[in-house]
C-alpha positions in Angstrom: -0.7 13.0 -5.6 -2.4 10.6 -8.2 -4.3 12.8 -10.9 -5.7 10.5 -13.1 -6.4 7.0 -14.5 -3.0 6.5 -15.7 -1.1 7.5 -12.9 -3.6 5.0 -10.9 -2.5 1.9 -12.8 1.3 2.6 -12.8 0.8 3.3 -8.8 -1.0 -0.1 -8.5 1.8 -1.8 -10.7 4.6 -0.6 -8.8 2.8 -2.0 -5.5 2.3 -4.8 -7.0 6.0 -5.1 -7.9 7.4 -4.1 -4.5 5.0 -6.7 -2.6 6.6 -9.2 -5.1 10.2 -7.8 -4.2 9.6 -7.8 -0.5 8.2 -11.7 -1.0 11.5 -12.5 -3.0 13.6 -10.6 -0.1 11.4 -12.9 2.5 12.4 -16.3 0.8 16.1 -14.9 0.4 17.2 -13.1 3.0 18.3 -13.9 6.6 15.7 -12.6 8.9 18.0 -10.5 10.6 18.5 -8.8 6.7 14.5 -8.5 5.7 13.7 -7.4 9.3 16.0 -4.5 8.8 14.8 -3.6 4.9 11.5 -4.7 4.6 9.6 -1.7 7.3 11.1 0.9 4.3 9.5 -1.4 1.6 6.5 -1.8 3.6 5.9 2.3 4.4 6.7 2.9 0.6 3.5 0.3 -0.1 1.3 2.2 2.2 1.8 5.9 1.3 0.8 4.7 -2.4 -1.9 2.7 -0.9 -3.1 5.7 1.1 -2.5 7.6 -2.2 -4.8 5.5 -4.1 -7.4 5.7 -1.4 -7.3 9.3 -1.7 -8.2 9.0 -5.4 -10.7 7.0 -5.1 -12.0 9.1 -2.3 -12.0 6.4 0.5 -10.7 8.7 3.3 -13.8 10.7 2.7 -15.8 7.5 2.8 -13.8 6.6 6.3 -14.5 9.5 7.9 -18.0 9.5 6.7 -18.6 5.7 8.7 -16.7 6.8 11.7 -18.9 4.3 14.3 -20.8 3.1 12.0 -20.2 -1.2 12.7 -20.1 -3.0 9.7 -20.2 -6.7 11.5 -23.6 -8.2 11.6 
């Protein structure tokens, strides 16, 4: 759980490194190897993004906005 701005920044940097590693894997690995390894990395990125959302208070915003259309 992210509790302060320093942890927030570290988490953002970790996400960026994981995304870069995922892109590198996509470019260099076979399709089979990529499909075997990518889901774990993507799940880790999703968990860290959820932590960022919680730190920023976005889950509260999301639940408050349920049913509200953002389309024009």
